[in-house]
C-alpha positions as CSV (number, residue, x, y, z in Angstrom):
1,M,-21.2,100.8,20.1
2,Q,-21.5,104.6,20.5
3,K,-18.3,106.4,21.5
4,P,-18.6,108.1,24.9
5,E,-18.0,111.8,25.5
6,P,-14.6,112.8,27.1
7,L,-14.8,113.1,30.9
8,I,-11.8,115.5,31.4
9,S,-10.2,118.5,29.7
10,P,-7.4,117.5,27.4
11,D,-5.1,120.2,29.1
12,T,-5.4,118.7,32.6
13,V,-2.2,117.2,34.0
14,F,-2.5,114.2,36.4
15,S,0.0,112.2,38.5
16,V,0.4,108.6,37.7
17,S,-1.5,107.5,40.8
18,D,-4.3,110.0,40.1
19,A,-4.6,108.9,36.5
20,S,-4.8,105.3,37.6
21,A,-7.4,106.0,40.3
22,L,-9.5,108.0,37.8
23,L,-9.3,105.2,35.2
24,K,-10.2,102.7,37.9
25,G,-13.3,104.7,38.9
26,V,-14.4,105.2,35.3
27,V,-14.1,101.5,34.4
28,E,-15.9,100.3,37.6
29,T,-18.6,102.9,37.2
30,A,-19.2,102.1,33.5
31,F,-19.1,98.3,34.1
32,P,-20.6,97.5,37.5
33,R,-21.9,94.2,36.1
34,I,-21.0,92.4,32.9
35,R,-21.6,89.0,31.5
36,I,-19.0,87.6,29.0
37,R,-18.9,84.4,27.1
38,G,-15.6,82.9,26.1
39,E,-13.0,80.1,26.4
40,L,-10.9,79.6,29.6
41,S,-7.1,79.6,29.4
42,Q,-4.0,80.1,31.7
43,I,-5.8,78.9,34.8
44,T,-3.7,79.3,37.9
45,R,-4.6,78.8,41.6
46,A,-2.4,80.9,43.9
47,T,-1.4,79.8,47.3
48,S,-3.7,82.4,48.7
49,G,-6.7,80.5,47.2
50,H,-7.5,83.0,44.5
51,I,-7.8,81.8,40.9
52,Y,-6.3,83.7,38.1
53,M,-7.2,83.0,34.5
54,T,-8.0,84.4,31.1
55,I,-11.2,84.4,29.0
56,K,-10.7,84.7,25.3
57,D,-12.2,84.3,21.9
58,A,-10.7,84.5,18.4
59,G,-10.0,88.3,18.6
60,A,-9.2,89.2,22.2
61,A,-8.4,88.0,25.7
62,I,-9.3,89.5,29.2
63,S,-7.7,88.7,32.5
64,M,-10.0,87.5,35.3
65,I,-9.7,86.7,39.0
66,I,-12.0,84.6,41.2
67,W,-11.5,85.6,44.9
68,R,-11.1,82.8,47.4
69,G,-14.5,81.7,48.8
70,T,-16.4,82.5,45.6
71,P,-18.4,79.3,44.9
72,V,-17.5,77.5,41.7
73,A,-19.9,74.6,40.9
74,F,-17.5,72.6,38.6
75,K,-13.9,72.0,37.8
76,L,-12.3,74.7,35.7
77,E,-10.3,73.3,32.7
78,E,-8.4,74.8,29.8
79,G,-10.5,75.3,26.7
80,M,-13.8,75.1,28.6
81,E,-16.5,77.5,27.2
82,V,-18.1,79.5,30.0
83,I,-20.2,82.5,30.8
84,V,-18.8,84.7,33.6
85,T,-20.6,87.4,35.5
86,G,-18.6,90.1,37.3
87,R,-17.4,93.6,37.2
88,F,-14.6,95.3,35.4
89,T,-11.7,96.9,37.4
90,T,-8.1,97.9,36.9
91,Y,-4.9,96.9,38.6
92,P,-2.7,100.0,38.7
93,A,0.5,98.2,39.7
94,R,0.6,96.5,36.3
95,S,-1.5,99.1,34.3
96,N,-4.0,96.5,33.2
97,Y,-7.7,95.8,33.5
98,Q,-9.4,92.6,34.7
99,I,-12.8,91.1,35.6
100,V,-13.6,90.2,39.1
101,V,-15.8,87.1,38.7
102,N,-18.9,86.7,41.0
103,E,-20.5,83.8,39.1
104,I,-19.3,81.3,36.5
105,E,-21.3,78.8,34.5
106,M,-20.8,76.4,31.6
107,A,-21.8,77.7,28.2
108,G,-23.5,75.3,25.9
109,V,-25.2,72.0,26.4
110,G,-22.4,70.1,24.7
111,A,-19.8,71.2,27.2
112,I,-22.1,70.4,30.1
113,L,-22.9,66.9,28.8
114,K,-19.2,66.2,28.2
115,M,-18.4,67.2,31.8
116,L,-21.3,65.1,33.1
117,E,-20.3,62.0,31.1
118,E,-16.7,62.2,32.4
119,R,-17.9,62.6,36.0
120,K,-20.4,59.7,35.6
121,Q,-17.6,57.4,34.4
122,K,-15.3,58.4,37.2
123,L,-18.0,57.8,39.9
124,A,-19.1,54.6,38.2
125,R,-15.5,53.3,38.4
126,E,-15.6,54.0,42.2
127,G,-18.7,51.7,42.4
128,L,-21.1,54.4,43.5
129,F,-23.7,53.3,40.9
130,D,-23.5,49.5,41.5
131,E,-26.8,47.6,41.8
132,S,-25.5,45.7,44.8
133,R,-25.6,49.0,46.8
134,K,-29.3,49.6,46.2
135,K,-31.6,49.2,49.1
136,P,-35.3,48.2,48.9
137,L,-37.9,50.8,49.9
138,P,-39.9,50.2,53.1
139,R,-43.4,48.8,52.5
140,L,-45.3,51.3,54.7
141,P,-43.0,54.1,55.9
142,Q,-44.1,56.0,59.0
143,T,-42.0,59.1,58.4
144,I,-40.7,60.5,55.1
145,G,-37.8,63.0,54.8
146,V,-37.9,65.4,51.9
147,V,-34.9,67.5,50.8
148,T,-36.1,70.3,48.5
149,S,-37.1,74.0,48.5
150,P,-39.9,74.8,50.9
151,T,-41.4,77.4,48.4
152,G,-41.1,75.2,45.3
153,A,-43.9,73.4,43.6
154,A,-42.2,70.0,44.1
155,F,-42.8,70.0,47.9
156,Q,-46.4,70.9,47.4
157,D,-46.9,68.2,44.8
158,I,-45.4,65.6,47.1
159,Q,-47.6,66.6,50.0
160,N,-50.7,66.6,47.9
161,R,-50.0,63.2,46.4
162,L,-49.2,61.7,49.8
163,R,-52.5,63.1,51.3
164,E,-54.4,61.5,48.4
165,R,-52.7,58.1,48.6
166,F,-51.7,57.3,52.2
167,P,-51.1,60.2,54.7
168,V,-47.8,59.9,56.6
169,H,-45.6,62.2,58.6
170,V,-43.3,64.3,56.4
171,L,-40.2,66.1,57.6
172,L,-38.8,68.8,55.3
173,Y,-35.1,69.8,55.1
174,P,-35.2,73.2,53.3
175,A,-32.6,73.5,50.6
176,T,-32.1,75.7,47.6
177,V,-32.3,73.6,44.5
178,Q,-30.6,76.0,42.0
179,G,-27.5,78.1,42.2
180,T,-24.0,77.8,43.5
181,T,-25.0,76.8,47.1
182,A,-27.7,74.2,46.1
183,A,-25.4,71.2,45.9
184,A,-23.9,71.7,49.4
185,E,-27.4,72.3,50.9
186,V,-28.9,69.2,49.3
187,A,-26.0,67.0,50.4
188,A,-26.3,68.5,53.9
189,G,-30.0,67.5,54.0
190,I,-29.2,63.9,53.0
191,E,-26.5,63.7,55.7
192,Y,-28.8,65.3,58.3
193,F,-31.5,62.7,57.9
194,N,-28.9,59.9,58.1
195,R,-27.3,61.4,61.1
196,M,-30.6,61.9,63.0
197,N,-32.0,58.6,61.7
198,N,-35.5,60.0,62.1
199,V,-37.1,59.0,58.8
200,D,-37.8,55.7,57.0
201,V,-37.1,56.9,53.5
202,I,-35.6,60.1,51.9
203,I,-36.9,61.9,48.8
204,V,-34.6,64.4,47.0
205,A,-36.9,66.5,44.8
206,R,-37.0,69.4,42.4
207,G,-39.3,70.4,39.6
208,G,-38.2,70.6,35.9
209,G,-35.7,73.1,34.5
210,S,-32.9,73.5,32.1
211,L,-29.8,71.4,32.1
212,E,-27.9,74.2,33.7
213,D,-30.6,74.6,36.4
214,L,-30.4,70.9,37.3
215,L,-26.6,70.7,37.5
216,P,-26.4,70.9,41.4
217,F,-28.0,67.4,41.4
218,S,-25.0,66.0,39.4
219,E,-22.3,67.5,41.7
220,E,-20.0,65.0,43.3
221,I,-20.9,66.1,46.8
222,V,-24.6,65.3,46.2
223,V,-23.9,62.0,44.4
224,R,-21.6,60.8,47.2
225,A,-24.0,61.8,49.9
226,A,-26.8,59.8,48.1
227,A,-24.6,56.7,47.7
228,A,-23.5,56.8,51.3
229,S,-27.0,57.1,52.7
230,H,-28.0,54.1,54.9
231,I,-31.6,55.2,54.6
232,P,-33.3,54.3,51.3
233,L,-33.3,57.3,49.0
234,I,-35.6,58.2,46.1
235,S,-34.4,60.7,43.5
236,G,-37.3,62.8,42.0
237,V,-35.5,65.5,40.1
238,G,-36.9,67.2,37.0
239,H,-39.2,65.4,34.5
240,E,-39.1,62.0,32.8
241,P,-36.4,62.8,30.2
242,D,-34.1,64.5,32.7
243,W,-31.4,62.3,34.1
244,M,-29.0,63.7,36.8
245,L,-26.1,61.8,38.3
246,I,-28.0,61.5,41.6
247,D,-30.5,59.2,39.8
248,F,-27.7,56.6,39.3
249,A,-26.6,56.8,43.0
250,A,-30.2,56.7,44.4
251,D,-31.8,53.5,45.4
252,V,-34.8,54.3,43.2
253,R,-35.2,56.9,40.5
254,A,-38.6,58.6,40.1
255,P,-39.5,60.5,36.9
256,T,-41.0,63.4,38.8
257,P,-41.4,64.6,42.5
258,T,-45.0,63.4,42.2
259,G,-43.8,60.0,41.0
260,A,-41.5,59.8,44.0
261,A,-44.5,60.3,46.3
262,E,-46.4,57.5,44.4
263,M,-43.5,55.1,44.8
264,V,-43.0,55.6,48.5
265,V,-46.6,54.8,49.7
266,P,-49.5,52.8,48.3
267,T,-52.9,54.2,47.8
268,K,-55.5,53.6,50.5
269,L,-57.7,51.8,47.9
270,A,-54.8,49.5,46.8
271,L,-53.9,48.8,50.4
272,S,-57.5,48.0,51.3
273,Q,-57.8,45.7,48.3
274,E,-54.5,44.0,49.3
275,I,-55.9,43.4,52.8
276,D,-59.1,42.0,51.4
277,N,-57.1,39.7,49.1
278,L,-55.0,38.5,52.0
279,W,-58.2,37.9,54.1
280,H,-59.8,35.9,51.3
281,R,-56.7,33.8,50.9
282,L,-56.3,33.3,54.7
283,S,-60.0,32.4,55.2
284,G,-60.0,30.1,52.1
285,A,-56.9,28.3,53.4
286,F,-58.5,28.0,56.9
287,L,-61.7,26.6,55.5
288,T,-59.9,24.1,53.3
289,R,-57.8,22.8,56.3
290,L,-61.0,22.7,58.4
291,A,-62.8,20.6,55.8
292,H,-59.8,18.2,55.5
293,A,-59.7,17.8,59.3
294,K,-63.5,17.1,59.3
295,Q,-63.0,14.4,56.7
296,R,-60.2,12.8,58.7
297,I,-62.4,12.8,61.8
298,E,-65.4,11.3,60.0
299,S,-63.1,8.6,58.5
300,I,-62.2,7.4,62.0
301,N,-64.1,4.1,63.0
302,I,-64.7,4.3,66.7
303,K,-64.9,0.8,68.3
304,S,-66.8,-0.2,71.5
305,P,-64.7,-1.1,74.6
306,H,-66.0,-4.7,74.5
307,Q,-64.8,-5.0,70.9
308,V,-61.4,-3.5,71.7
309,V,-61.0,-6.0,74.7
310,M,-62.0,-9.0,72.6
311,E,-59.6,-8.0,69.8
312,Q,-56.8,-7.7,72.4
313,M,-57.7,-11.1,73.8
314,Q,-57.6,-12.6,70.3
315,R,-54.1,-11.1,69.8
316,I,-53.0,-12.6,73.1
317,D,-54.3,-16.0,72.0
318,D,-52.4,-15.7,68.7
319,I,-49.3,-14.9,70.6
320,A,-49.8,-17.8,73.0
321,R,-50.2,-20.3,70.1
322,T,-47.1,-18.9,68.5
323,M,-45.1,-19.3,71.7
324,D,-46.3,-22.9,72.1
325,I,-45.1,-23.8,68.7
326,L,-41.7,-22.1,69.3
327,I,-41.3,-23.8,72.7
328,N,-42.2,-27.3,71.3
329,T,-39.8,-26.8,68.5
330,K,-37.0,-25.8,70.8
331,M,-37.8,-28.8,73.2
332,Q,-37.7,-31.3,70.3
333,A,-34.4,-30.0,69.2
334,A,-33.0,-30.2,72.7
335,H,-34.3,-33.8,73.1
336,Q,-32.6,-34.9,69.9
337,K,-29.3,-33.4,71.1
338,M,-29.7,-35.3,74.4
339,I,-30.2,-38.6,72.5
340,A,-27.1,-37.8,70.5
341,F,-25.2,-37.3,73.8
342,D,-26.3,-40.7,75.1
343,G,-24.6,-42.6,72.2
344,F,-21.5,-40.4,72.5
345,A,-20.2,-42.5,75.5
346,N,-20.2,-45.7,73.5
347,I,-18.4,-44.0,70.6
348,L,-15.7,-42.8,73.0
349,S,-15.3,-46.3,74.6
350,A,-14.8,-47.9,71.2
351,R,-12.4,-45.1,70.2
352,F,-10.4,-45.7,73.5
353,M,-10.2,-49.5,72.8
354,G,-8.9,-48.9,69.3
355,L,-6.3,-46.4,70.6
356,N,-5.2,-48.9,73.3
357,Q,-4.6,-51.6,70.7
358,S,-2.6,-49.3,68.6
359,V,-0.4,-48.3,71.5
360,N,0.1,-52.0,72.4
361,H,1.1,-52.8,68.9
362,A,3.4,-49.9,68.7
363,G,5.1,-51.1,72.0
364,Q,5.5,-54.5,70.5
365,M,7.1,-53.1,67.4
366,L,9.3,-50.9,69.5
367,N,10.5,-53.8,71.6
368,S,11.2,-55.9,68.5
369,L,13.2,-53.2,66.9
370,S,15.1,-52.2,70.1
371,Y,18.9,-53.1,70.1
372,K,18.3,-54.7,73.5
373,S,16.5,-57.5,71.7
374,V,19.6,-58.0,69.5
375,L,21.9,-58.1,72.6
376,S,19.6,-60.8,74.1
377,R,20.4,-63.0,71.2
378,G,24.2,-63.1,72.1
379,Y,25.4,-59.9,70.6
380,A,27.4,-57.1,72.3
381,I,28.4,-53.5,71.7
382,V,32.0,-52.4,72.1
383,R,32.8,-48.8,72.9
384,D,36.0,-46.9,73.3
385,D,37.0,-44.6,76.2
386,K,34.9,-41.8,74.7
387,N,31.8,-44.0,74.7
388,K,31.8,-44.3,70.8
389,I,30.8,-47.6,69.3
390,I,33.7,-49.5,67.6
391,T,32.5,-51.2,64.4
392,R,35.9,-52.3,62.9
393,A,39.0,-54.2,64.1
394,D,41.1,-51.1,63.7
395,G,38.4,-48.8,65.2
396,G,40.3,-48.1,68.4
397,T,41.0,-49.6,71.9
398,P,37.9,-51.1,73.6
399,A,36.9,-49.6,76.9
400,T,33.5,-51.2,77.6
401,I,31.5,-54.1,76.3
402,E,27.7,-53.9,76.7
403,F,25.7,-57.2,77.0
404,A,22.0,-57.8,77.4
405,D,22.4,-58.1,81.1
406,G,25.0,-55.3,81.7
407,V,28.2,-53.5,80.8
408,L,31.7,-54.9,81.2
409,K,34.6,-52.5,81.6
410,I,38.0,-53.5,80.2
């Protein structure tokens, strides 16, 4: 670099404040805008919200500050390679210079891919990409909500393809699709349609671009808004090889914005063919059922009233004959039982005579075995004063003597 010419006379004497102010003016005038690539270190977030850090390479290091409110699209980490855009200035109180950062972006595809992979794993662990969360697309949506830039080619492509296939009502939520505010605006669009509940399906779209350009569609705020949408959502960001994290959270991923329009509605021709196929299937099924009904009707043999009456009379005759047989059988069985009852009296009379003879015989046996019979033959029973029988000469003092005709007390 060429050495600049001196701005002041070497003999001029300045105060410390004047010299600091002069140096600050020179630095800010010479570097109103500068872009620097390097590695982050010494990252500190003050209680005021400002972020202080250093950007360095192998040979030097420069202090930097990001004022509170300056948008930062990703998490700042030690060792991350970035490109910062800002202006040089000085801080007289410490006699040093620093960069006031207006924009910061990742440097190199490798760093971006590493960051995206870490973020993808984190969100996947939270379940934001689970297949169970996916919702089916409506068959024929009446209104489609599109979140994209109103001036971009993506919105025009979607409208053109919808007009070609199946015209429907389209509501646009205008959002920037690149830059530091893009992620917040896209998330706000998704939340708006869900809050208003005025569309049947949502398309988040953007045309192709570099990995850095598509980064807003991998921000957590966008992914979480897509996963939380209760309205089916299609992601149509970039081209076929481009995969952003919103693609994993969306219900359906389209390779391009045009592909999203093709997924959301059928073509008029395809719908007409589907209706024709349904009509043919319906009419064929109806004709088949009609033919079967006709065959069943033709197979019915309609009889004359006279024939029906005669058949019923024949059934009655058959029933009468069956009843006669049953009644005669029952009567014969009852007659036999009655005959059996007539002989039952004779059987009972003979039984009674036999029982009477047995009783008489038993009475005769009882009389012959009774001790009264023994007394009638001249014997007697001697009892003591306790009415016990005395059987021996020394058995006690007799009190009574029983004979056949009475008792004698002694």
